C-alpha positions as CSV (number, residue, x, y, z in Angstrom):
1,X,-27.6,9.1,16.6
2,X,-23.9,9.8,16.0
3,X,-22.9,9.9,12.3
4,X,-20.1,7.4,11.4
5,X,-17.2,9.2,9.8
6,X,-14.3,7.9,7.7
7,X,-10.9,9.4,6.8
8,X,-8.7,7.9,4.1
9,X,-4.9,8.4,4.1
10,X,-3.2,7.6,0.8
11,X,0.2,7.4,-0.8
12,X,0.5,7.2,-4.6
13,X,3.4,7.3,-7.0
14,X,2.1,6.8,-10.5
15,X,-1.5,7.8,-9.5
16,X,-3.2,4.4,-9.4
17,X,-3.6,4.4,-5.6
18,X,-4.9,7.9,-5.7
19,X,-7.5,7.1,-8.4
20,X,-8.7,4.2,-6.3
21,X,-8.7,6.2,-3.1
22,X,-10.8,8.9,-4.9
23,X,-13.3,6.3,-6.1
24,X,-13.8,4.9,-2.6
25,X,-14.0,8.4,-1.1
26,X,-16.8,9.5,-3.6
27,X,-18.9,6.5,-2.6
28,X,-18.7,7.1,1.2
29,X,-18.3,10.9,1.1
30,X,-15.2,11.1,3.1
31,X,-12.0,13.1,3.3
32,X,-8.7,12.2,1.5
33,X,-5.4,13.0,3.2
34,X,-2.0,12.6,1.5
35,X,0.4,10.7,3.7
36,X,3.5,12.7,2.6
37,X,1.6,15.8,3.8
38,X,1.4,14.6,7.4
39,X,4.6,12.6,7.7
40,X,6.6,15.4,9.3
41,X,4.3,15.3,12.4
42,X,5.5,13.7,15.5
43,X,2.2,11.9,16.0
44,X,-0.6,11.3,13.5
45,X,-4.2,11.1,14.7
46,X,-7.7,11.1,13.3
47,X,-11.0,12.3,14.7
48,X,-12.9,9.8,12.4
49,X,-14.4,6.6,13.5
50,X,-12.8,4.7,10.6
51,X,-9.3,5.1,9.1
52,X,-8.4,3.8,5.7
53,X,-4.9,3.4,4.2
54,X,-4.5,3.2,0.5
55,X,-1.0,2.5,-1.1
56,X,0.9,0.7,-3.8
57,X,2.7,-2.6,-3.2
58,X,6.5,-2.3,-3.1
59,X,9.1,-5.2,-3.1
60,X,6.3,-7.9,-3.1
61,X,8.7,-10.4,-4.7
62,X,11.1,-9.8,-1.8
63,X,8.3,-10.9,0.6
64,X,7.6,-7.5,2.2
65,X,5.3,-5.4,0.1
66,X,5.0,-2.3,2.3
67,X,6.6,1.0,1.1
68,X,8.9,2.5,3.6
69,X,6.8,5.7,3.7
70,X,3.8,3.6,4.8
71,X,5.8,1.9,7.6
72,X,6.9,5.3,8.9
73,X,3.3,6.6,8.7
74,X,1.9,3.7,10.7
75,X,4.7,4.0,13.3
76,X,3.4,7.6,14.0
77,X,-0.3,6.6,14.2
78,X,-1.9,7.1,17.6
79,X,-5.3,6.5,19.1
80,X,-6.4,3.8,16.7
81,X,-7.2,1.1,19.3
82,X,-10.9,1.7,19.1
83,X,-11.1,2.7,15.4
84,X,-12.2,0.6,12.4
85,X,-9.0,0.4,10.3
86,X,-9.0,-0.9,6.8
87,X,-6.4,-0.9,4.0
88,X,-6.3,-1.3,0.2
89,X,-3.1,-2.0,-1.6
90,X,-2.7,-1.7,-5.4
91,X,-0.2,-3.7,-7.5
92,X,0.6,-4.7,-11.1
93,X,1.2,-8.4,-10.5
94,X,0.8,-9.7,-7.0
95,X,0.3,-8.3,-3.5
96,X,2.0,-11.3,-1.7
97,X,1.8,-11.1,2.0
98,X,1.5,-7.3,2.1
99,X,-1.8,-7.2,4.0
100,X,-0.5,-9.6,6.6
101,X,2.6,-7.5,7.2
102,X,0.5,-4.4,7.5
103,X,-1.8,-6.2,10.0
104,X,1.3,-6.9,12.2
105,X,2.5,-3.3,11.9
106,X,-0.9,-1.9,13.0
107,X,-1.0,-4.3,16.0
108,X,2.3,-2.7,17.2
109,X,0.3,0.6,17.4
110,X,-2.4,-0.9,19.5
111,X,-4.9,-1.2,16.6
112,X,-6.4,-4.0,14.6
113,X,-6.8,-4.2,10.8
114,X,-10.5,-4.9,10.3
115,X,-10.2,-5.6,6.6
116,X,-7.5,-5.6,3.9
117,X,-8.1,-5.5,0.2
118,X,-5.8,-5.7,-2.9
119,X,-6.3,-4.8,-6.5
120,X,-4.4,-5.4,-9.6
121,X,-4.4,-2.0,-11.5
122,X,-1.8,-3.0,-14.1
123,X,0.9,-0.8,-15.5
124,X,1.0,2.2,-17.8
125,X,2.6,0.3,-20.7
126,X,-0.1,-2.4,-21.1
127,X,-2.5,-2.5,-24.1
128,X,-5.5,-0.1,-24.0
129,X,-8.0,-3.0,-24.1
130,X,-6.5,-4.5,-20.9
131,X,-6.4,-1.1,-19.2
132,X,-10.1,-0.7,-19.8
133,X,-10.9,-4.1,-18.3
134,X,-8.8,-3.3,-15.2
135,X,-10.6,0.1,-15.0
136,X,-13.9,-1.7,-14.9
137,X,-12.5,-4.0,-12.1
138,X,-11.4,-0.9,-10.2
139,X,-15.0,0.5,-10.2
140,X,-16.4,-2.8,-9.0
141,X,-13.7,-3.1,-6.3
142,X,-14.4,0.4,-5.1
143,X,-18.1,-0.6,-4.7
144,X,-17.2,-3.7,-2.8
145,X,-14.8,-1.9,-0.5
146,X,-17.2,1.0,0.1
147,X,-20.1,-1.3,1.1
148,X,-17.8,-3.3,3.4
149,X,-16.5,-0.1,5.1
150,X,-20.0,1.5,5.5
151,X,-21.3,-1.6,7.1
152,X,-18.1,-1.8,9.3
153,X,-17.7,-5.5,8.4
154,X,-14.6,-7.3,9.6
155,X,-12.5,-10.3,8.6
156,X,-11.7,-9.8,4.9
157,X,-8.0,-10.2,4.2
158,X,-6.9,-10.6,0.6
159,X,-3.6,-12.3,0.9
160,X,-1.6,-15.2,-0.4
161,X,-3.1,-18.7,0.4
162,X,-1.3,-21.2,2.6
163,X,-0.2,-23.5,-0.2
164,X,1.3,-20.6,-2.2
165,X,3.1,-19.4,1.0
166,X,4.7,-22.8,1.5
167,X,5.7,-23.1,-2.2
168,X,7.3,-19.6,-2.1
169,X,9.4,-20.0,1.1
170,X,12.4,-21.8,-0.5
171,X,12.8,-19.8,-3.6
172,X,12.3,-16.6,-1.6
173,X,15.2,-17.2,0.8
174,X,17.6,-18.9,-1.6
175,X,17.1,-17.0,-4.8
176,X,14.8,-13.9,-4.7
177,X,16.0,-12.1,-1.6
178,X,19.8,-12.3,-2.5
179,X,19.0,-11.0,-6.0
180,X,17.0,-8.1,-4.6
181,X,19.7,-7.2,-2.1
182,X,22.4,-7.2,-4.8
183,X,20.2,-5.0,-7.0
184,X,19.5,-2.5,-4.3
185,X,23.1,-2.5,-3.2
186,X,24.1,-1.5,-6.7
187,X,21.4,1.2,-6.9
188,X,22.4,2.5,-3.6
189,X,26.1,2.5,-4.4
190,X,26.8,0.9,-1.0
191,X,29.4,-1.9,-0.7
192,X,28.5,-2.9,2.9
193,X,26.2,-5.9,3.3
194,X,23.3,-4.0,4.9
195,X,19.8,-5.5,5.3
196,X,17.6,-5.0,2.3
197,X,15.2,-2.6,4.0
198,X,18.2,-0.4,5.1
199,X,19.4,-0.2,1.5
200,X,16.0,1.0,0.2
201,X,16.3,4.7,1.3
202,X,19.6,5.1,-0.6
203,X,18.3,3.5,-3.9
204,X,17.4,6.9,-5.3
205,X,21.0,7.7,-5.7
206,X,20.8,6.1,-9.1
207,X,17.4,7.6,-9.9
208,X,17.2,9.9,-12.9
209,X,14.3,11.8,-14.6
210,X,14.1,12.2,-18.3
211,X,12.5,15.6,-18.9
212,X,11.4,14.5,-22.3
213,X,9.2,11.7,-20.8
214,X,8.0,13.4,-17.6
215,X,4.3,14.2,-17.9
216,X,4.4,16.8,-15.2
217,X,1.4,15.3,-13.4
218,X,2.4,16.9,-10.1
219,X,1.8,13.8,-8.1
C-alpha cells in the first residue's frame, strides 16, 4: 500500500500563519516549505499526494484577500491536476472571499481546491486574555484541518455567505475600493490611476522600520 504524503507551503509575515502551519504539520507529520524560498524557480512542483497552502489574508476589505506573493506562487505551480489541494488563510477580522478567489486561481493551473479553511488569529496588540482564547481556537482548528486532510475529504469552503456577499457589493464598489486605491496610490507615491493590484508592489516605498520596536524574529 502506498503511503499518502503531504507537503505544506506557507507564507507568514507576523508569524501567525507559520504557527498554524507548524501545528498542522505536527499532526500529520509532514514537510513545511517557505514560499519565498521557492519563488525564484521557474516552475514549482511537489512529489507529495497532497499540497497545502497556508497564508495571511491581505486586502480583504478590498474584496481580494490574496497576497501578491501567493498569486505569484500559484502561477508557478505545476502538476497539481491529480493532487489533493487544500488551503488555510489566517486573518484578524474577516477572510471575505479569499478562499473563492484562491479556488479560481488554482483552477487556472489545472488543479482543484479540495478544501479551504480560514481562522481568526487576532493581532499582536489585543488583550492577553483574548489572545489565549484565540490560541485555543487555533489548536482546535489545527485538529479539524488535520483530520480533514488525512481523510482526504472534499467540499469544505469557509467563505462569506450569499447574503453577506449581496450586502457588500454596493459599498465595496462605491466606497471601499476607491478609498483603498487612494491610500495605496499615496503609499506608492504614484500619481497615475493604476489598478489597485498594480499599486501594491510599490507600497513599500513608504515602509519604514523602527529599530527600537523590531523584535528581530528573523521571519
